[in-house]
C-alpha positions as CSV (number, residue, x, y, z in Angstrom):
1,X,13.1,-0.7,3.1
2,X,12.7,-4.2,1.8
3,X,15.8,-4.1,-0.4
4,X,18.3,-3.8,2.4
5,X,19.7,-0.6,0.8
6,X,20.0,-2.0,-2.7
7,X,18.8,0.6,-5.2
8,X,19.8,-0.6,-8.7
9,X,17.5,-3.3,-10.3
10,X,17.4,-4.6,-13.9
11,X,13.6,-4.8,-13.7
12,X,11.0,-2.7,-11.8
13,X,7.3,-2.0,-11.7
14,X,7.9,0.6,-14.4
15,X,9.0,-2.2,-16.8
16,X,5.8,-4.1,-16.1
17,X,3.9,-1.2,-17.5
18,X,6.2,-0.3,-20.4
19,X,6.9,-3.8,-21.8
20,X,4.2,-6.5,-21.9
21,X,6.9,-9.1,-22.7
22,X,8.5,-8.7,-19.3
23,X,8.0,-11.6,-17.0
24,X,6.8,-10.5,-13.6
25,X,8.7,-13.4,-12.0
26,X,11.9,-11.8,-13.1
27,X,11.1,-8.6,-11.3
28,X,10.5,-10.2,-7.9
29,X,13.1,-10.1,-5.2
30,X,13.3,-11.6,-1.7
31,X,13.4,-8.9,1.0
32,X,16.6,-8.4,2.9
33,X,17.7,-6.7,6.1
34,X,21.4,-6.2,7.0
35,X,22.3,-8.5,4.1
36,X,20.2,-11.3,5.4
37,X,17.1,-12.6,3.5
38,X,13.7,-12.3,5.2
39,X,11.7,-15.5,5.0
40,X,8.3,-15.4,3.2
41,X,8.6,-11.7,2.1
42,X,9.1,-10.6,-1.5
43,X,8.8,-7.4,-3.4
44,X,8.9,-5.7,-6.8
45,X,10.9,-2.5,-6.7
46,X,9.5,0.8,-8.1
47,X,11.4,3.3,-10.1
48,X,11.4,7.1,-10.6
49,X,10.5,6.6,-14.2
50,X,7.2,4.9,-13.4
51,X,5.1,8.1,-13.9
52,X,6.6,8.6,-17.3
53,X,5.9,5.0,-18.3
54,X,2.4,5.4,-17.1
55,X,1.9,8.4,-19.4
56,X,3.1,6.4,-22.4
57,X,0.5,3.7,-21.5
58,X,-2.5,6.1,-21.8
59,X,-3.1,5.2,-25.4
60,X,-2.8,1.4,-25.0
61,X,-5.9,-0.8,-25.2
62,X,-7.0,-2.3,-21.9
63,X,-4.4,-0.1,-20.2
64,X,-6.3,-0.4,-16.9
65,X,-5.7,-4.2,-16.9
66,X,-1.9,-4.2,-17.3
67,X,-1.2,-5.1,-13.7
68,X,-4.0,-7.6,-13.6
69,X,-2.5,-9.6,-16.6
70,X,0.9,-9.7,-14.8
71,X,-0.5,-10.8,-11.5
72,X,-2.6,-13.5,-13.0
73,X,0.7,-15.3,-13.9
74,X,1.7,-15.6,-10.3
75,X,-1.8,-16.2,-8.9
76,X,-1.6,-18.8,-6.1
77,X,2.2,-18.4,-5.6
78,X,1.7,-16.0,-2.7
79,X,-0.7,-15.8,0.2
80,X,-1.1,-12.0,0.1
81,X,-0.1,-9.4,-2.4
82,X,0.1,-5.8,-1.2
83,X,-0.1,-3.0,-3.8
84,X,1.4,0.2,-2.4
85,X,-0.2,3.1,-4.2
86,X,0.4,6.9,-4.2
87,X,-2.4,9.2,-3.1
88,X,-3.6,9.9,-6.6
89,X,-6.0,8.6,-9.3
90,X,-3.2,7.8,-11.8
91,X,-3.3,4.8,-14.2
92,X,-1.2,2.7,-11.8
93,X,-3.7,3.3,-9.0
94,X,-6.6,2.4,-11.4
95,X,-4.8,-0.8,-12.2
96,X,-4.6,-1.6,-8.5
97,X,-8.2,-0.7,-8.0
98,X,-9.4,-3.2,-10.6
99,X,-7.7,-6.2,-9.1
100,X,-7.7,-5.5,-5.3
101,X,-9.9,-7.5,-3.0
102,X,-9.5,-5.0,-0.1
103,X,-8.7,-1.3,-0.2
104,X,-6.8,-0.1,2.9
105,X,-6.6,3.6,3.5
106,X,-4.5,5.3,6.2
107,X,-5.8,8.4,7.8
108,X,-3.2,10.6,9.5
109,X,-3.6,13.2,12.2
110,X,-3.7,16.3,9.9
111,X,-6.7,18.6,9.5
112,X,-7.0,17.7,5.8
113,X,-6.6,13.9,6.4
114,X,-10.1,13.2,5.1
115,X,-9.9,15.3,2.0
116,X,-10.2,13.2,-1.1
117,X,-11.5,10.1,0.7
118,X,-15.0,10.4,-0.8
119,X,-13.5,11.1,-4.3
120,X,-11.3,8.0,-4.0
121,X,-14.2,5.8,-2.9
122,X,-16.3,7.1,-5.9
123,X,-13.4,6.3,-8.2
124,X,-13.1,2.8,-6.8
125,X,-16.9,2.2,-7.2
126,X,-16.7,3.3,-10.8
127,X,-13.7,1.0,-11.6
128,X,-15.1,-2.0,-9.7
129,X,-18.6,-1.3,-11.1
130,X,-20.2,-1.8,-7.7
131,X,-21.4,0.2,-4.8
132,X,-20.4,-2.5,-2.4
133,X,-16.7,-1.9,-2.2
134,X,-14.6,-3.8,0.4
135,X,-12.5,-1.0,2.0
136,X,-11.3,-0.1,5.4
137,X,-9.6,2.9,7.0
138,X,-7.3,3.1,9.9
139,X,-5.6,5.9,12.0
140,X,-2.0,6.4,11.1
141,X,0.5,8.5,13.0
142,X,-1.9,8.4,16.0
143,X,-1.1,10.6,19.0
144,X,-3.3,10.0,22.0
145,X,-2.5,13.4,23.5
146,X,-4.0,15.2,20.5
147,X,-7.5,15.0,21.8
148,X,-9.0,17.8,19.7
149,X,-7.9,16.2,16.4
150,X,-8.8,12.7,17.6
151,X,-12.3,13.8,18.5
152,X,-12.7,15.6,15.2
153,X,-11.6,12.6,13.1
154,X,-13.7,10.2,15.2
155,X,-16.8,12.3,14.5
156,X,-16.1,12.6,10.8
157,X,-15.5,8.9,10.4
158,X,-18.8,7.9,12.1
159,X,-20.5,7.9,8.6
160,X,-18.3,4.9,7.7
161,X,-18.2,3.4,11.2
162,X,-18.3,-0.2,10.0
163,X,-15.3,0.4,7.8
164,X,-13.0,2.0,10.5
165,X,-10.5,-0.5,11.9
166,X,-9.9,-0.5,15.7
167,X,-6.1,-0.7,15.1
168,X,-4.1,2.5,15.3
169,X,-0.5,3.0,14.3
170,X,1.1,5.3,16.9
171,X,3.4,8.1,15.9
172,X,7.0,6.9,16.3
173,X,10.3,8.4,15.3
174,X,11.6,4.8,14.9
175,X,9.4,4.4,11.8
176,X,11.2,7.3,10.0
177,X,14.6,6.2,11.3
178,X,14.0,2.7,10.0
179,X,13.2,4.1,6.6
180,X,16.5,6.1,6.5
181,X,18.5,3.0,7.4
182,X,16.6,0.9,4.7
183,X,15.4,-1.6,7.3
184,X,11.9,-2.9,8.2
185,X,10.9,-1.5,11.6
186,X,10.8,-5.0,13.1
187,X,14.6,-5.4,12.4
188,X,15.6,-1.8,13.2
189,X,13.9,-1.5,16.6
190,X,12.3,-4.6,18.0
191,X,11.2,-2.6,21.1
192,X,9.3,0.1,19.1
193,X,5.7,0.2,20.2
194,X,4.6,0.6,16.6
195,X,5.6,-3.1,15.9
196,X,2.8,-4.2,18.1
197,X,0.4,-1.8,16.4
198,X,1.3,-3.2,13.0
199,X,0.8,-6.8,14.2
200,X,-2.6,-5.9,15.5
201,X,-3.5,-4.2,12.2
202,X,-2.3,-7.2,10.3
203,X,-4.6,-9.5,12.3
204,X,-7.6,-7.2,11.8
205,X,-7.0,-7.0,8.1
206,X,-6.7,-10.8,7.8
207,X,-10.2,-11.1,9.3
208,X,-11.6,-9.0,6.4
209,X,-10.1,-10.8,3.4
């Protein structure tokens, strides 16, 4: 959504893992919407070959520090760096775990939303070599009318009550529509209620980092 619809790039995240000579600065692009640049927002595109490149890295020395070495080169250039990870324990996720200051985990409204959360936390503790991991969870795709599921999740999350953010991202068709049009939600639909939710979430996150 940050590329403004552009899909072909000379360098992507996959190249950062496959070639240690690649300069991370060359893979960074300024975000766009409708052909216009978005101030103070930059991204590195991903690529479908990332999983294959990750597999080829499994025999490399210090493979869990590949991303850390790249990010060290731009340390101080950006106020905040967001690492968007898949729901897995792949090498790319391990790389992100090692360098992240805060782990943010969305919990959707499904029955199995909490499955794997404890396993993920155990993996983070192992990678970070500490039991005091700075993490937070928040409700995503929240529907206030689904009282049964909301009560269930609230009860289950009580064990990590201090780690549960107050912010909730309400379910909204506009979010999916914005993705289809390759635009950030803010630019696709300024009136979408989820915009306010994301702003509230951002403020709450800033208080924790």
